[in-house]
C-alpha positions, 0 to 999 in steps of 0.5 A: 500500500502506498503511503501518502504524505500530506504536504503544503504546496508552497509554489508551482512553476513550470511543471515543478512544485515546491512542497513542504512537509511536517515530519513525524518528529515535527521538523519541516522539510521542503522538496521540489518535485514534478507537479504531476506527482502531487494529488490535490483534494480540495484544499489539501495536497498529497504525494507518495512518500517515495516521490517526495523523498526522490524530490530535490531538497530545497534550502540550505542544510542548516541542521548540518551547518549549525550543529555547534550553536549553544546558548548558555543560561548564565549568558542570558541571565547576565544579559537580562540583568544588564538590561535591568530585568531582575523581577517579575514586574521588570519582565512584565514591564519590558518585554522588548528587553527580554527579546533584546536580551535573547537576541544579544545572547544568541547573537554571540553565535551569529558569526560562526553561523554565517561563516559555516553558511558562507563556506557551504555556499562557496563550496557549492559554487566551486563544485565541492 
């Protein structure tokens, strides 16, 4: 029996469809497949699992490129405190301060993430 995946048809152009699938583990995956392999039933779209798997992956393989990203709780706490967020009242009064603290903490990884992506893209353009 064929197993059909429910997919989101993101875009169709010149006989090719960009499909998005939510895997059982909750991760999103996008692939480009021939449009004639996609079955539409009302607002829903489906494709055979094997046809989706044979499609061309879409996007950067971020799961391979940014494996070493970590955010340490201590760094986030230090950023929250330096923003003046110490109490419940502080946090409720300044949600933007929470966001900026999270971004500042995660931003320490930005350079390594961009370097990994640039190296990958450069390797693709050099035939590696």
